[in-house]
Structures are given as C-alpha cells and as structure tokens.
N, C-alpha and C positions, 0 to 999 in steps of 0.2 A: 316303153321303157328305153335312152339311148343306150347303142350299145359303146363298146370300148374307143376303134372309131369313129363317131359320133365325139364322142367326148373329146376328144386327141385333136379330132380338129376346131373343135371350136377354143381348147386351149389354146392351138396354136394361130387363131385370128385375135386372140385375145393378146398372148404376147405382142403380137405385131402393131395392133391397138396400143398396149403400153411402150413397143417402143416409138411408137408417134409418140404418144404422150410424153415419154421421159426426155426426147428431144428438143421438142415443145418446152417443159422445162429445162431443160442446159441451156436452151437462147436467152430464156428470161435472166437466170442466172447469170451469161455473159452480157448481158443490157445493164442489168442490178452491176454486176460487179464493175462495168464501164464508169458506173454511173459514181462509183466507189462506196453503193448499199450492198455491205457484203451480205447485213442480216437478211436481207431479201433474198438475195444468193444463195444464200446456206439453205434457206427455206425450202427454195426453188431446187436444190440438187438433194435435199433429204427426199419432197416431193418424187422425184424421177423415181429414187433408186427403192423405195417403200412400193411404188406402183409395181415396176418390175420385180421386187424379190417379195411381193404378195403374187403377181402371175407364177413365177417359178414355183414357190413351197406349193402352191396347187397342180399344178404340172407334173411335180415329182412325187404325189400322194398320192394322184392316178397310176402315176408308173409304178409306185410300189406295188399298190392295189394288183394291178396288171398281174405283175410279175410274181407278183407271195399268191396267188391264188393256184 
C-alpha cells in the first residue's frame, strides 16, 4: 500500500501534468479566439479549469486525511 509521501508525489506529478494540459488548452483557446471562434475558446478554457480543479480537489482531500488523522 502506498504511504502518504508516495501519494503526495503522485499528486504533485498529476498537478504538473494538469498544468501542462491547462496551458495547451489555454493556447487552443487563444487560437480559437483569434479566429473569432469564441464558443471553442470558452470550451477549451472550461476544460483547462476542470482538469486543474479535479487535481487540486484530490490533493486537498489527501491533505485533509493526513492532518485529520
């Protein structure tokens, strides 16, 4: 079974990857906005926000478990 340190390292890597994915989505949003495709731009930004939010929620749950015990 994973210990807390391993879980935190895994979450940290997921956050780094999510940040990279969010950057890609933000760049897609900028490209779409430059083409006046604001619906696609909005969709890309929502996807970026969703991915980052999910990772941070997971991280905070693990931290809560660690410090609540």
